[in-house]
VOBA-1610 file (N, C-alpha, C; in pm, whole numbers, padded with zeros to 5 digits, always signed):
BEGIN
Met+00109-00152-00007Met+00032+00013+00017Met+00063+00145-00008Ser+00067+00223-00083Ser+00145+00352-00084Ser+00110+00447+00024Phe+00184+00565+00030Phe+00122+00606+00160Phe+00012+00717+00111Arg-00003+00773-00008Arg-00137+00816-00066Arg-00218+00713+00005Met-00220+00609-00081Met-00365+00515-00017Met-00371+00496+00105Phe-00260+00502+00209Phe-00289+00493+00333Phe-00319+00591+00398Ile-00332+00728+00351Ile-00375+00838+00396Ile-00492+00871+00361Lys-00552+00775+00220Lys-00686+00817+00182Lys-00802+00698+00272Phe-00719+00602+00279Phe-00762+00490+00377Phe-00788+00538+00510Ser-00709+00608+00585Ser-00695+00666+00704Ser-00799+00798+00742Arg-00860+00853+00656Arg-00959+00963+00607Arg-01074+00891+00625Arg-01104+00798+00507Arg-01235+00727+00493Arg-01261+00663+00654Trp-01156+00578+00691Trp-01187+00533+00831Trp-01238+00606+00937Leu-01197+00736+00966Leu-01187+00818+01051Leu-01344+00885+01046Gln-01374+00892+00897Gln-01476+00991+00853Gln-01637+00866+00929Asp-01572+00716+00888Asp-01704+00638+00914Asp-01684+00585+01061Arg-01638+00690+01145Arg-01637+00626+01296Arg-01727+00686+01344Ser-01798+00571+01436Ser-01887+00658+01564Ser-01877+00764+01616Thr-01994+00794+01644Thr-01979+00936+01767Thr-01898+00900+01920Ala-01974+00714+01939Ala-01928+00664+02080Ala-01745+00658+02041Phe-01723+00594+01925Phe-01533+00594+01890Phe-01490+00723+01926Tyr-01542+00844+01892Tyr-01478+00979+01927Tyr-01484+00975+02101Gly-01555+00937+02124Gly-01613+01043+02280Gly-01520+00906+02324Val-01491+00776+02335Val-01420+00716+02428Val-01245+00734+02414Ile-01246+00758+02253Ile-01108+00799+02276Ile-01081+00955+02367Leu-01149+01063+02320Leu-01141+01176+02436Leu-01135+01141+02533Leu-01189+01086+02577Leu-01208+01025+02738Leu-01093+00979+02782Ala-01025+00886+02690Ala-00888+00814+02716Ala-00783+00948+02703Ile-00765+01036+02635Ile-00671+01110+02618Ile-00704+01238+02704Cys-00810+01267+02771Cys-00825+01360+02870Cys-00763+01296+03017Ala-00804+01175+03025Ala-00731+01079+03127Ala-00572+01100+03138Gly-00502+01053+03029Gly-00385+01041+02985Gly-00302+01150+03037Met-00414+01291+02983Met-00359+01438+03035Met-00302+01451+03204Leu-00454+01389+03257Leu-00442+01440+03367Leu-00359+01365+03486Ile-00348+01235+03416Ile-00221+01176+03482Ile-00075+01190+03454Thr-00027+01251+03368Thr+00064+01305+03288Thr+00079+01402+03381Gly+00011+01511+03379Gly-00027+01648+03430Gly-00016+01611+03580Leu-00050+01518+03636Leu-00076+01560+03793Leu+00009+01438+03879Trp+00067+01381+03777Trp+00160+01276+03824Trp+00292+01347+03881Pro+00323+01321+04021Pro+00285+01163+04105Pro+00189+01142+04220Phe+00080+01282+04186Phe-00025+01293+04279Phe-00007+01306+04417Asn+00147+01341+04452Asn+00178+01343+04563Asn+00178+01527+04613Phe+00071+01523+04667Phe+00027+01691+04739Phe+00106+01710+04884Arg+00151+01619+04949Arg+00243+01615+05046Arg+00350+01519+05061Pro+00421+01581+05014Pro+00529+01518+04948Pro+00669+01567+05077Val+00726+01458+05111Val+00822+01433+05212Val+00917+01553+05198Asn+00952+01641+05286Asn+01079+01694+05252Asn+01192+01639+05326Asn+01281+01658+05164Asn+01396+01572+05157Asn+01558+01609+05242Val+01501+01637+05354Val+01640+01669+05472Val+01679+01582+05587Thr+01793+01545+05617Thr+01837+01467+05702Thr+01940+01493+05767Trp+01917+01437+05921Trp+02074+01479+05960Trp+02197+01416+05952Leu+02315+01469+05913Leu+02408+01343+05907Leu+02459+01241+05983Gly+02394+01253+06070Gly+02411+01159+06218Gly+02559+01154+06241Asp+02673+01105+06183Asp+02829+01091+06211Asp+02901+01188+06280Arg+02829+01323+06228Arg+02894+01438+06251Arg+02780+01540+06206Asn+02841+01668+06264Asn+02738+01792+06278Asn+02682+01815+06066Gly+02585+01844+06058Gly+02524+01901+05951Gly+02412+01813+05898Val+02340+01880+05773Val+02234+01798+05720Val+02272+01797+05561Asn+02167+01697+05522Asn+02175+01643+05387Asn+02095+01688+05344Phe+02104+01762+05197Phe+01979+01785+05101Phe+01970+01676+04979Tyr+01901+01651+04961Tyr+01860+01557+04849Tyr+01707+01571+04785Gly+01692+01570+04683Gly+01569+01590+04577Gly+01488+01737+04686Tyr+01348+01705+04659Tyr+01294+01814+04676Tyr+01317+01864+04868Ala+01373+01932+04883Ala+01392+01964+05015Ala+01428+02169+05059Thr+01371+02169+05181Thr+01449+02299+05195Thr+01446+02315+05357Ile+01516+02420+05425Ile+01486+02443+05539Ile+01458+02579+05540Ile+01380+02641+05633Ile+01292+02758+05662Ile+01346+02835+05762Gly+01392+02978+05761Gly+01424+03064+05879Gly+01299+03069+05911Ser+01325+03118+06068Ser+01181+03179+06148Ser+01184+03320+06161Asp+01064+03381+06185Asp+01048+03550+06199Asp+01113+03633+06268Ala+01209+03585+06367Ala+01247+03624+06489Ala+01313+03747+06460Trp+01421+03781+06330Trp+01500+03892+06280Trp+01378+03988+06259Asn+01283+03940+06235Asn+01164+04065+06178Asn+01110+04143+06297Lys+01131+04053+06382Lys+01060+04089+06528Lys+01154+04209+06597Glu+01315+04222+06551Glu+01403+04316+06627Glu+01330+04495+06550Gln+01354+04537+06692Gln+01352+04706+06637Gln+01447+04768+06569Lys+01544+04689+06558Lys+01673+04769+06492Lys+01705+04672+06363Ser+01776+04822+06249Ser+01778+04699+06166Ser+01885+04615+06129Leu+01870+04489+06072Leu+01930+04386+06069Leu+02099+04430+06046Phe+02103+04502+05937Phe+02229+04526+05863Phe+02220+04687+05839Pro+02256+04786+05911Pro+02251+04907+05961Pro+02328+04990+05848Asp+02484+04935+05798Asp+02555+04945+05701Asp+02582+04922+05581Lys+02423+04833+05578Lys+02464+04768+05458Lys+02556+04622+05445Ala+02598+04619+05504Ala+02756+04522+05546Ala+02710+04414+05621Ile+02774+04301+05535Ile+02779+04149+05559Ile+02874+04080+05549Ser+02896+03972+05653Ser+02996+03860+05652Ser+02888+03795+05634Leu+02924+03637+05580Leu+02895+03525+05539Leu+02950+03398+05534Glu+02964+03304+05618Glu+03016+03190+05624Glu+02927+03064+05605Ile+02991+02971+05529Ile+02920+02884+05487Ile+02995+02759+05436Trp+02947+02663+05534Trp+03018+02563+05522Trp+02959+02408+05411Leu+03046+02420+05284Leu+02924+02296+05189Leu+03006+02200+05193His+02946+02114+05095His+03013+01982+05069His+02898+01905+04957Pro+02907+01967+04838Pro+02821+01962+04675Pro+02836+01810+04673Leu+02722+01743+04645Leu+02716+01621+04606Leu+02653+01564+04447Lys+02654+01696+04399Lys+02613+01697+04264Lys+02660+01802+04140Glu+02689+01769+04049Glu+02696+01898+03992Glu+02599+01907+03849Thr+02526+02039+03827Thr+02410+02034+03741Thr+02462+02148+03672Gly+02383+02153+03561Gly+02358+02246+03447Gly+02225+02365+03468Ser+02199+02278+03560Ser+02056+02429+03615Ser+02152+02499+03738Leu+02049+02576+03801Leu+02117+02705+03898Leu+02059+02653+04033Pro+02085+02561+04151Pro+02000+02539+04245Pro+02041+02647+04303His+01971+02650+04426His+02005+02761+04543His+02014+02730+04639Ile+02119+02747+04690Ile+02180+02671+04851Ile+02131+02751+04907Leu+02097+02918+04943Leu+02091+03019+05041Leu+02072+03130+04986Thr+01905+03176+05000Thr+01825+03270+04960Thr+01801+03355+05070Leu+01817+03507+05092Leu+01773+03607+05167Leu+01686+03642+05116Tyr+01558+03642+05130Tyr+01443+03663+05061Tyr+01317+03782+05111Asp+01269+03894+05063Asp+01211+03976+05119Asp+01070+04052+05050Glu+01030+03889+04949Glu+00895+03850+04875Glu+00895+03947+04775Lys+01031+03984+04731Lys+01066+04011+04574Lys+01133+03979+04527Thr+01131+04030+04369Thr+01189+03946+04282Thr+01259+04025+04199Pro+01425+04051+04173Pro+01517+03964+04218Pro+01522+03943+04364Tyr+01571+03857+04442Tyr+01597+03849+04572Tyr+01708+03935+04625Ile+01723+03977+04733Ile+01808+04046+04786Ile+01935+04011+04767Phe+01976+03851+04776Phe+02089+03818+04735Phe+02054+03658+04735Phe+02115+03570+04664Phe+02127+03409+04685Phe+02262+03370+04633Leu+02260+03235+04687Leu+02424+03148+04647Leu+02361+03053+04586Gly+02441+03011+04470Gly+02369+02880+04382Gly+02516+02848+04357Gln+02457+02725+04243Gln+02578+02634+04219Gln+02526+02650+04051Trp+02661+02633+03943Trp+02631+02615+03844Trp+02721+02520+03815Lys+02713+02424+03743Lys+02805+02242+03739Lys+02890+02281+03888Ser+03036+02338+03855Ser+03126+02310+03994Ser+03154+02474+04050His+03089+02579+04016His+03082+02702+03981His+03008+02746+04081Leu+03033+02856+04214Leu+02960+02919+04303Leu+02904+03053+04221Ile+02765+03062+04218Ile+02694+03188+04128Ile+02648+03274+04239Ile+02692+03376+04290Ile+02625+03497+04377Ile+02517+03620+04277Arg+02397+03659+04343Arg+02334+03724+04206Arg+02239+03821+04360Asn+02258+03925+04345Asn+02180+04018+04436Asn+02103+04116+04341Arg+02010+04142+04397Arg+01945+04286+04386Arg+02001+04427+04361Thr+01991+04525+04249Thr+02072+04612+04263Thr+01989+04753+04216Asp+01994+04830+04214Asp+01928+04993+04188Asp+02011+05054+04104Asp+02132+05015+04093Asp+02223+05115+04019Asp+02200+05030+03897Pro+02165+05100+03752Pro+02177+05024+03640Pro+02364+05017+03626Ala+02426+05109+03630Ala+02551+05084+03562Ala+02625+04936+03611Ser+02565+04893+03714Ser+02650+04751+03760Ser+02555+04643+03744Arg+02463+04635+03680Arg+02401+04533+03662Arg+02460+04451+03538Arg+02381+04324+03503Arg+02465+04250+03420Arg+02337+04325+03304Pro+02402+04314+03171Pro+02322+04373+03048Pro+02197+04300+03051Gly+02095+04381+03064Gly+01939+04326+03044Gly+01869+04280+03149Lys+01955+04261+03310Lys+01911+04202+03375Lys+01957+04312+03498Pro+01859+04273+03610Pro+01818+04346+03696Pro+01884+04361+03831Tyr+02020+04274+03816Tyr+02076+04245+03941Tyr+02229+04205+03880Gln+02332+04214+03999Gln+02485+04151+03992Gln+02471+04015+03967Glu+02598+03967+03936Glu+02658+03835+03982Glu+02787+03822+03960Met+02810+03722+04044Met+02927+03771+04077Met+03008+03601+04132Gly+03121+03550+04166Gly+03148+03397+04218Gly+03259+03358+04156Pro+03367+03291+04201Pro+03463+03231+04145Pro+03443+03123+04129Ser+03527+03046+04002Ser+03492+02919+03914Ser+03566+02821+04005Asn+03499+02703+03992Asn+03537+02556+04003Asn+03549+02604+04209Thr+03439+02633+04260Thr+03485+02606+04354Thr+03376+02498+04471Leu+03283+02465+04419Leu+03198+02389+04444Leu+03244+02258+04383Gln+03300+02152+04385Gln+03350+02029+04335Gln+03282+01934+04399Lys+03213+01869+04300Lys+03158+01722+04363Lys+03275+01697+04426Asp+03163+01647+04578Asp+03228+01508+04670Asp+03334+01607+04762Arg+03336+01729+04758Arg+03493+01806+04807Arg+03415+01949+04913Asp+03470+01936+05058Asp+03406+02013+05138Asp+03466+02187+05068Ala+03385+02256+05060Ala+03390+02374+05064Ala+03357+02489+05155Phe+03474+02571+05279Phe+03416+02650+05329Phe+03437+02790+05258Ile+03344+02864+05282Ile+03314+02979+05187Ile+03306+03098+05257Thr+03399+03193+05248Thr+03343+03347+05343Thr+03330+03435+05204Ile+03240+03528+05214Ile+03200+03644+05163Ile+03158+03736+05255Thr+03255+03869+05213Thr+03254+03990+05287Thr+03199+04082+05176Ser+03111+04167+05260Ser+03075+04286+05150Ser+03004+04392+05227Gly+03080+04502+05144Gly+02991+04671+05247Gly+03026+04734+05126Lys+03031+04908+05172Lys+03002+04978+05077Lys+03198+04973+04931Glu+03264+04953+05001Glu+03422+04927+04907Glu+03390+04817+04832Gly+03295+04730+04832Gly+03251+04575+04747Gly+03222+04454+04827Ser+03276+04354+04756Ser+03241+04223+04811Ser+03421+04153+04769Val+03443+04039+04902Val+03541+03980+04868Val+03483+03822+04908Ile+03554+03721+04833Ile+03520+03610+04812Ile+03630+03534+04864Tyr+03626+03440+04984Tyr+03741+03357+05016Tyr+03720+03209+05046Ile+03786+03135+05000Ile+03799+02990+04997Ile+03901+02920+05068Asn+03808+02844+05200Asn+03868+02756+05292Asn+03971+02905+05347Gly+03946+03022+05378Gly+04035+03105+05458Gly+04118+03225+05353Lys+04089+03189+05229Lys+04233+03220+05171Lys+04161+03314+05057Leu+04175+03408+05014Leu+04161+03544+04924Leu+04138+03447+04799Ala+03992+03451+04722Ala+03961+03360+04620Ala+03933+03492+04492Arg+03831+03607+04530Arg+03825+03717+04422Arg+03805+03831+04472Ser+03809+03946+04452Ser+03726+04035+04487Ser+03648+04091+04393Tyr+03562+04177+04425Tyr+03446+04267+04345Tyr+03425+04405+04407Pro+03518+04489+04330Pro+03494+04681+04428Pro+03342+04717+04377Arg+03300+04619+04259Arg+03205+04732+04251Arg+03050+04670+04267Asn+03063+04541+04338Asn+02953+04475+04366Asn+02924+04436+04533Gln+02805+04525+04605Gln+02765+04533+04685Gln+02651+04424+04738Leu+02646+04324+04835Leu+02565+04226+04834Leu+02457+04279+04891Leu+02432+04400+04964Leu+02291+04408+05040Leu+02266+04553+04952Ser+02285+04600+04813Ser+02255+04751+04804Ser+02151+04746+04793Ala+02051+04660+04772Ala+01921+04694+04761Ala+01843+04671+04886Tyr+01883+04611+05019Tyr+01830+04581+05102Tyr+01790+04750+05161Asn+01686+04759+05194Asn+01587+04893+05235Asn+01528+04850+05381Glu+01571+04796+05455Glu+01543+04743+05627Glu+01423+04697+05618Glu+01381+04621+05518Glu+01242+04549+05492Glu+01236+04378+05573Asn+01140+04337+05570Asn+01133+04222+05662Asn+01229+04149+05577Val+01254+04048+05620Val+01353+03950+05559Val+01360+03804+05603Ser+01390+03680+05499Ser+01327+03565+05537Ser+01467+03471+05459Leu+01530+03377+05575Leu+01633+03283+05540Leu+01581+03139+05489Val+01647+03118+05331Val+01604+02993+05322Val+01696+02914+05267Leu+01690+02794+05266Leu+01828+02716+05257Leu+01799+02593+05166Gly+01904+02566+05103Gly+01856+02443+04965Gly+01750+02435+04901Asn+01729+02568+04869Asn+01605+02529+04746Asn+01562+02719+04739Leu+01531+02702+04598Leu+01412+02838+04552Leu+01316+02860+04662Thr+01285+03014+04664Thr+01136+03008+04757Thr+01049+02923+04686Thr+01019+02900+04577Thr+00882+02830+04483Thr+00909+02689+04454Gly+01016+02653+04539Gly+01081+02523+04519Gly+01131+02408+04456Glu+01139+02515+04320Glu+01171+02438+04208Glu+01323+02436+04154Ser+01417+02481+04262Ser+01548+02485+04210Ser+01594+02431+04370Tyr+01643+02280+04365Tyr+01698+02208+04463Tyr+01800+02217+04472Trp+01909+02224+04567Trp+02035+02158+04570Trp+02075+02063+04602Thr+02162+01987+04595Thr+02214+01842+04635Thr+02339+01831+04693Gly+02356+01827+04845Gly+02489+01843+04925Gly+02444+01828+05076Tyr+02572+01793+05112Tyr+02578+01847+05286Tyr+02594+01982+05300Met+02562+02073+05417Met+02575+02209+05473Met+02610+02204+05644Ser+02704+02225+05662Ser+02739+02167+05767Ser+02798+02294+05903Gly+02767+02452+05822Gly+02760+02559+05910Gly+02731+02668+05801Leu+02683+02727+05935Leu+02619+02848+05853Leu+02654+03005+05920Ala+02729+03118+05904Ala+02688+03210+06063Ala+02705+03333+05942Ile+02636+03433+06018Ile+02601+03555+05913Ile+02649+03663+06043Tyr+02756+03759+05976Tyr+02742+03877+06061Tyr+02715+04018+06025Asn+02683+04110+06053Asn+02631+04252+05995Asn+02747+04324+05988Arg+02857+04314+05997Arg+02983+04389+05924Arg+03083+04360+05840Val+03167+04390+05799Val+03272+04343+05722Val+03447+04291+05767Leu+03416+04129+05770Leu+03528+04091+05824Leu+03673+04134+05768Thr+03750+04139+05801Thr+03898+04124+05761Thr+03935+04033+05702Ala+04040+04025+05617Ala+04106+03916+05561Ala+04204+03831+05719Lys+04246+03918+05805Lys+04290+03825+05914Lys+04142+03772+05981Gln+04069+03875+06017Gln+03968+03759+06114Gln+03879+03627+06005Val+03889+03675+05864Val+03828+03564+05810Val+03925+03446+05799Phe+04064+03449+05835Phe+04127+03328+05838Phe+04120+03296+05935Ser+04110+03348+06096Ser+04110+03346+06206Ser+03966+03225+06219Ser+03881+03330+06194Ser+03749+03227+06216Ser+03758+03091+06125Tyr+03831+03105+06019Tyr+03824+02968+05969Tyr+03909+02832+06010Gln+04001+02880+06070Gln+04073+02811+06178Gln+04002+02732+06284Glu+03906+02830+06364Glu+03819+02771+06460Glu+03714+02709+06410Trp+03653+02730+06320Trp+03555+02632+06226Trp+03601+02507+06234Val+03780+02485+06170Val+03805+02351+06143Val+03847+02289+06274Gln+03915+02364+06339Gln+03979+02331+06469Gln+03845+02293+06606Lys+03762+02379+06573Lys+03703+02352+06721Lys+03552+02359+06693Gly+03526+02392+06526Gly+03351+02300+06490Gly+03272+02437+06532Ala+03344+02563+06526Ala+03271+02691+06583Ala+03359+02810+06594Pro+03337+02942+06537Pro+03414+03030+06557Pro+03367+03107+06640Ser+03485+03202+06722Ser+03428+03325+06820Ser+03382+03385+06807Val+03249+03430+06818Val+03157+03533+06778Val+03140+03641+06900Glu+03216+03617+06984Glu+03198+03753+07104Glu+03251+03868+07027Gly+03154+03976+07058Gly+03232+04104+06960Gly+03268+04094+06807Asn+03213+04029+06765Asn+03211+03990+06598Asn+03072+04051+06545Ser+02991+04078+06593Ser+02893+04120+06509Ser+02805+04038+06466Cys+02811+03898+06527Cys+02776+03805+06468Cys+02587+03789+06464Ile+02515+03814+06384Ile+02382+03807+06418Ile+02304+03662+06385Ala+02359+03545+06327Ala+02302+03432+06343Ala+02416+03365+06288Leu+02409+03243+06406Leu+02514+03099+06422Leu+02443+02956+06428Tyr+02475+02879+06295Tyr+02394+02765+06287Tyr+02493+02665+06269Leu+02512+02577+06397Leu+02668+02432+06372Leu+02604+02316+06362Phe+02465+02281+06310Phe+02382+02181+06260Phe+02428+02068+06362Asp+02440+02089+06496Asp+02518+02001+06575Asp+02407+01926+06668Glu+02261+01968+06651Glu+02147+01886+06688Glu+02153+01735+06674Arg+02149+01712+06507Arg+02184+01526+06471Arg+02033+01506+06502Lys+01923+01563+06508Lys+01798+01480+06546Lys+01670+01627+06547Gly+01550+01566+06514Gly+01475+01683+06495Gly+01449+01787+06407Thr+01363+01881+06444Thr+01293+01951+06332Thr+01383+02107+06333Ile+01457+02102+06410Ile+01480+02287+06454Ile+01662+02292+06444Val+01661+02410+06389Val+01821+02386+06407Val+01834+02549+06454His+01905+02543+06594His+01930+02611+06671His+02038+02722+06639Asp+02001+02841+06653Asp+02107+03002+06652Asp+02187+03010+06814His+02281+03014+06737His+02407+02987+06899His+02435+03162+06979Val+02355+03233+06892Val+02347+03356+06903Val+02198+03397+06956Asn+02080+03393+06874Asn+01985+03438+06939Asn+01904+03304+06904Ser+01872+03267+07050Ser+01758+03158+07089Ser+01644+03132+06975Asp+01611+03288+06969Asp+01472+03259+06934Asp+01470+03250+06761Asn+01604+03257+06701Asn+01603+03275+06571Asn+01653+03148+06491Gln+01541+03029+06505Gln+01607+02874+06474Gln+01525+02919+06294Leu+01583+02791+06271Leu+01576+02735+06137Leu+01539+02602+06158Val+01391+02601+06034Val+01244+02488+06076Val+01303+02386+05956Ile+01300+02283+05957Ile+01292+02152+05892Ile+01188+02138+05900Pro+01061+02157+05809Pro+00931+02090+05781Pro+00985+01949+05753Glu+00835+01874+05810Glu+00837+01736+05770Glu+00795+01712+05664Ile+00679+01789+05600Ile+00681+01758+05474Ile+00703+01920+05400Phe+00725+01890+05251Phe+00843+01958+05183Phe+00712+02052+05115Lys+00707+02199+05110Lys+00640+02321+05076Lys+00691+02448+05095Pro+00708+02450+04908Pro+00764+02584+04918Pro+00707+02687+05005Val+00809+02787+05012Val+00740+02930+05066Val+00669+02993+04994Lys+00675+03006+04886Lys+00595+03105+04780Lys+00489+03014+04692Leu+00404+02942+04676Leu+00335+02900+04601Leu+00314+03022+04441Thr+00332+02955+04329Thr+00343+03047+04247Thr+00244+02990+04148Val+00134+03068+04044Val+00050+03027+03992Val+00034+03080+03845Leu+00044+02989+03756Leu+00105+03030+03637Leu+00230+03100+03601Asn+00347+03040+03663Asn+00444+03082+03677Asn+00510+03133+03489Ile+00576+03266+03485Ile+00612+03284+03361Ile+00774+03284+03373Pro+00836+03176+03311Pro+00976+03112+03332Pro+01056+03225+03273Trp+01043+03339+03181Trp+01145+03386+03141Trp+01174+03492+03228Arg+01084+03502+03277Arg+01064+03659+03409Arg+01196+03580+03528His+01261+03455+03537His+01306+03401+03657His+01505+03478+03585Asp+01565+03490+03678Asp+01708+03508+03698Asp+01760+03431+03607Asp+01757+03294+03632Asp+01826+03164+03603Asp+01812+03103+03443Phe+01617+03155+03382Phe+01609+03097+03285Phe+01696+03137+03158Gln+01719+03013+03094Gln+01792+03005+02949Gln+01706+02953+02848Trp+01736+03031+02719Trp+01652+02962+02628Trp+01722+02815+02581Asn+01725+02750+02627Asn+01821+02615+02635Asn+01730+02519+02558Arg+01790+02363+02512Arg+01709+02261+02480Arg+01608+02196+02559Ser+01631+02221+02683Ser+01521+02217+02772Ser+01433+02247+02755Phe+01402+02395+02752Phe+01316+02464+02746Phe+01211+02470+02606Phe+01296+02393+02480Phe+01193+02418+02360Phe+01175+02272+02373Met+01230+02158+02446Met+01169+02028+02492Met+01040+02084+02522Asp+01066+02105+02633Asp+00887+02131+02698Asp+00810+02171+02668Val+00852+02271+02564Val+00765+02342+02477Val+00680+02287+02341Ala+00776+02161+02315Ala+00731+02051+02216Ala+00658+01935+02233Ile+00689+01937+02326Ile+00596+01844+02461Ile+00476+01867+02477Asn+00450+01972+02543Asn+00348+02079+02566Asn+00248+02073+02439Val+00299+02127+02312Val+00186+02139+02187Val+00166+02033+02137Val+00283+01927+02161Val+00236+01761+02098Val+00161+01698+02142Gly+00144+01721+02328Gly+00047+01640+02352Gly-00082+01687+02389Phe-00113+01797+02345Phe-00260+01831+02317Phe-00370+01828+02154Ile-00220+01802+02059Ile-00284+01809+01935Ile-00371+01637+01918Pro-00374+01566+01978Pro-00451+01465+01963Pro-00614+01512+02025Phe-00608+01576+02169Phe-00722+01638+02197Phe-00766+01750+02113Gly-00721+01820+02037Gly-00805+01887+01977Gly-00858+01805+01817Phe-00797+01716+01771Phe-00876+01635+01670Phe-00957+01551+01742Phe-00962+01502+01848Phe-01061+01419+01853Phe-01254+01487+01913Cys-01148+01601+01999Cys-01272+01719+02048Cys-01349+01749+01943Ala-01277+01796+01854Ala-01338+01859+01710Ala-01449+01795+01641Gly-01340+01646+01650Gly-01408+01532+01564Gly-01584+01506+01655Leu-01552+01466+01798Leu-01668+01487+01852Leu-01811+01602+01855Leu-01747+01724+01844Leu-01844+01812+01850Leu-01908+01809+01731Val-01877+01783+01605Val-01893+01805+01475Val-01997+01695+01429Lys-01975+01581+01546Lys-02086+01453+01520Lys-02207+01458+01596Ile-02194+01575+01742Ile-02254+01531+01816Ile-02365+01688+01837Cys-02299+01805+01784Cys-02346+01909+01778Cys-02415+01973+01624Arg-02526+02023+01624Arg-02530+02116+01537Arg-02535+02253+01483Phe-02386+02280+01571Phe-02354+02450+01574Phe-02245+02447+01426Lys-02254+02556+01385Lys-02178+02580+01281Lys-02022+02514+01322Ile-01939+02457+01197Ile-01810+02410+01207Ile-01705+02520+01282Ser-01726+02644+01263Ser-01679+02729+01351Ser-01693+02743+01433Ala-01798+02732+01507Ala-01865+02732+01655Ala-01834+02596+01724Asn-01830+02476+01664Asn-01756+02358+01689Asn-01596+02379+01720Tyr-01553+02432+01654Tyr-01401+02482+01630Tyr-01367+02568+01789Met-01484+02696+01802Met-01416+02743+01899Met-01463+02721+02062Ile-01526+02610+02057Ile-01558+02563+02148Ile-01445+02450+02218Thr-01422+02379+02065Thr-01285+02298+02152Thr-01180+02363+02186Val-01151+02492+02125Val-01036+02559+02186Val-01072+02625+02316Leu-01197+02627+02366Leu-01214+02646+02489Leu-01186+02536+02597Leu-01253+02446+02530Leu-01238+02326+02609Leu-01068+02284+02614Gly-00999+02305+02536Gly-00868+02274+02544Gly-00792+02375+02683Phe-00861+02476+02666Phe-00764+02555+02746Phe-00841+02575+02899Gly-00983+02527+02873Gly-00983+02476+03045Gly-00968+02342+03070Leu-00919+02279+03027Leu-00872+02128+03045Leu-00694+02214+03113Ser-00607+02300+03045Ser-00526+02320+03050Ser-00499+02361+03170Leu-00601+02434+03184Leu-00637+02574+03305Leu-00651+02458+03418Ala-00738+02378+03426Ala-00757+02308+03550Ala-00641+02223+03572Ile-00570+02178+03514Ile-00435+02118+03537Ile-00328+02205+03580Glu-00317+02325+03551Glu-00173+02382+03584Glu-00228+02438+03734Leu-00356+02480+03755Leu-00396+02510+03881Leu-00403+02431+03989Met-00416+02275+03942Met-00379+02176+04024Met-00266+02151+04095Gln-00176+02166+03957Gln-00026+02184+03982Gln+00065+02291+04095Val-00059+02373+04126Val+00015+02514+04223Val+00014+02414+04375Tyr-00066+02297+04392Tyr-00030+02256+04490Tyr+00026+02132+04489Leu+00108+02087+04383Leu+00156+01980+04384Leu+00333+02040+04381Pro+00409+02051+04518Pro+00546+02074+04516Pro+00602+02045+04395Thr+00618+01903+04357Thr+00729+01860+04284Thr+00689+01883+04136Arg+00587+01982+04072Arg+00521+02036+03969Arg+00538+02130+03959Asp+00509+02205+03797Asp+00568+02351+03785Asp+00396+02421+03746Ser+00348+02509+03794Ser+00252+02586+03743Ser+00290+02629+03651Ser+00296+02674+03492Ser+00355+02728+03393Ser+00244+02794+03310Leu+00265+02962+03269Leu+00140+02996+03200Leu+00224+02953+03058Thr+00359+02929+03043Thr+00402+02844+02905Thr+00348+02763+02850Asp+00317+02658+02960Asp+00256+02505+02945Asp+00100+02501+02885Met+00038+02620+02979Met-00081+02627+02919Met-00094+02731+02749Ile-00003+02806+02730Ile-00024+02849+02599Ile+00008+02754+02494Cys+00132+02684+02546Cys+00142+02555+02452Cys+00023+02470+02400Asn-00041+02414+02510Asn-00174+02358+02528Asn-00298+02389+02448Val-00303+02507+02455Val-00399+02584+02370Val-00336+02550+02215Leu-00192+02611+02190Leu-00178+02607+02072Leu-00172+02453+02006Gly-00149+02339+02065Gly-00195+02213+02030Gly-00358+02171+02036Thr-00377+02215+02100Thr-00516+02206+02083Thr-00602+02257+01935Ile-00531+02374+01885Ile-00565+02448+01775Ile-00509+02365+01643Met-00372+02316+01667Met-00348+02249+01584Met-00405+02101+01557Gly-00430+02079+01661Gly-00491+01949+01663Gly-00680+01958+01522Leu-00747+02061+01590Leu-00844+02111+01493Leu-00808+02123+01373Ile-00697+02189+01360Ile-00686+02201+01194Ile-00634+02083+01166Leu-00579+01996+01245Leu-00559+01847+01139Leu-00692+01780+01153Tyr-00743+01795+01185Tyr-00926+01755+01169Tyr-00946+01825+01052Gln-00958+01924+01036Gln-01028+02011+00931Gln-00982+01937+00796Thr-00833+01942+00810Thr-00773+01922+00649Thr-00764+01793+00608Thr-00833+01719+00746Thr-00789+01545+00689Thr-00953+01503+00653Val-00982+01493+00789Val-01140+01407+00746Val-01246+01506+00721Leu-01241+01638+00777Leu-01383+01683+00677Leu-01342+01747+00542Ser-01199+01793+00499Ser-01212+01800+00361Ser-01174+01670+00275Tyr-01194+01546+00345Tyr-01182+01432+00271Tyr-01328+01406+00267Ser-01429+01429+00349Ser-01562+01424+00357Ser-01632+01534+00227Glu-01600+01630+00241Glu-01682+01755+00159Glu-01621+01700+00006Thr-01514+01639-00016Thr-01489+01597-00152Thr-01536+01486-00210Val-01575+01403-00117Val-01640+01279-00170Val-01798+01330-00181His-01857+01400-00079His-02000+01480-00119His-01980+01518-00248Glu-01894+01614-00274Glu-01925+01657-00429Glu-01915+01595-00526
//
């Protein structure tokens, strides 16, 4: 059988199918879409954070996060009065990835964030919001810095970041790695309420994999000598001497059990390890290209293609069913098909808001509607055009 004969046979076969046939196929397609869109139906996933057990620290793996308390925001005075900060963090990456998982985020319910630390492959990436157009990355509302090959898989890395009016300096294992005279980490901090999120993006979509064994935050710039001295104390004693160093938070992760990480400076400023993974901020119909780390890469276009192609069968069989059971004009049937495709996609995307492991995306919905339109066009140009030719 030639290809042309096969197409002709297929058109005739589809034209002769009953209403029940189109209805059953359409129900099967809708069920498949719901299963695909909502899998694995886990509305209360476990938060994948565990204590290391044999030493201080926690292990982030899969969808996981640790969330700061509101104790900072109860203080009457500013956390960072001079927009100066020093941060020490002890990490052990277990994975290198082409995405940009968030390790630590200082969050004020705005985007871009005040700042975040992330990992891209083996590189440390630090981004902070800035109001100075001259210091921003081209076309972006943030600054970026970070030394290369800092976060190598299965190796400890003790990172110190100091930042103030004179710029930012990054130290690795107590030694100077790189300085950034024009980058001030807290340049956009305006004494608003802030939250600390560890191991993930606030929306839960970008999780980091690795161990975290210590975290200290100071509201002043440490000198190079203080940075090295503090590093030695972390290594030899397991904790720095914080007296007189303007330390506002110190987490040693030495509990080794439970759901609370205690602050050894401020007893009220605890970190919480939720038993159930739940993002700090739920996103409805997320627009991916508005994210700081969005890339027009192969993964994005593959996702677009899947969402378009996945709804073509829905458009095809929905149009076919409506043509058989409705006495409306063809154009009205097609309009109903598009609206039903929009409704089904919207329902899936809204349910995904409450599925922490899925992403409610406006892009997906647009692609689904486009796939529906392509499906009904395919029906029009094959089955209906064949029917009209036969009747003539």
